N, C-alpha and C positions, 0 to 999 in steps of 0.2 A: 519271398513276396509278402508273407504275413508280417515279418519284421518291418518291412518298408511301409506297409499300410498303417501299422501301429505308430511308427515314428511320424508319419504324416498327420494322423489324427491328433497325436500329442502336440505337434507343432501348431496346428490350427487351434486347438483348445487353449494353448498358451497365448497366442496372439489375441483371440477373442477375450480371454481373461484380462489381459493388459488393457485392451481398448475399453472394456466394461468398467474396469477399475478407474481409469482416467475420466470416463464420462460421469460416473456417479460420485467421484471424489473431487471433481473440479468445482470451483466456486461459481462457474457459469458467467454469464455476462453481467456487467455492473449495471444496476438500476440507478436512474438518476436520484440523487439525494440532495436534500436541502439541509444546511447546517448553519448555525449562527455561532460565531466566535465572539465572546464578550471581551472587549478591550477596556482598559481603564479610561476614565473621562479625560478628554484632551489628547488621547493617543492618536498618532498619525501613522498610517500604513505607508511605508517607503517603497517596498517592492514585494512582489509575489513571484515565486519561481517553482516549477515542478521539478522533482527529482525522480529517481527510479520508482520508488514506492512511497514517496513523501511529497508534501507540499510545504515549501519553505516561505515564511512570511517575515519580512523585516519590518519592525515597528519602532517608532520613536515615542518613548514614554517619559514625560517630564525631563526632556533634554538628554536622556540616556537611550542608547540603541539596544534593541532586544530582538533576538531571532526566535521565532516560534515555529515548530514543525508539527505537521498533522499527517496522520496516516491517510494515504490516497484512497483506499477502499472504504474505510469506515468514517473518515473525516474526524476522527477523535484526536485530541492533542497527543503528540508523541514526545514532546520535549520543549524545553525553553532554555535559551542561552542569553544571559544578560552581560552587557559590556559596561564597565564603569571606569572612570578615570581615577588614577591614583591621587591621593590627597597631597 
């Protein structure tokens, strides 16, 4: 009976430990954020699409198409892909 009680207490301690870890290590709810993405003069936004953890923006700059990605949580730039025609 003593062994069963110890195993039960150990199981409860593990469950509470995991729940506590997830509560304190989670990022919580996302607060509304304002961000400004600077585009070159004359640039035109063609489309905006959300992905799993990114926002994908397609932009036309001086006749060339460019895809810019931003992190969904921080709204910081994550990458840029430029398309150009072969000469």
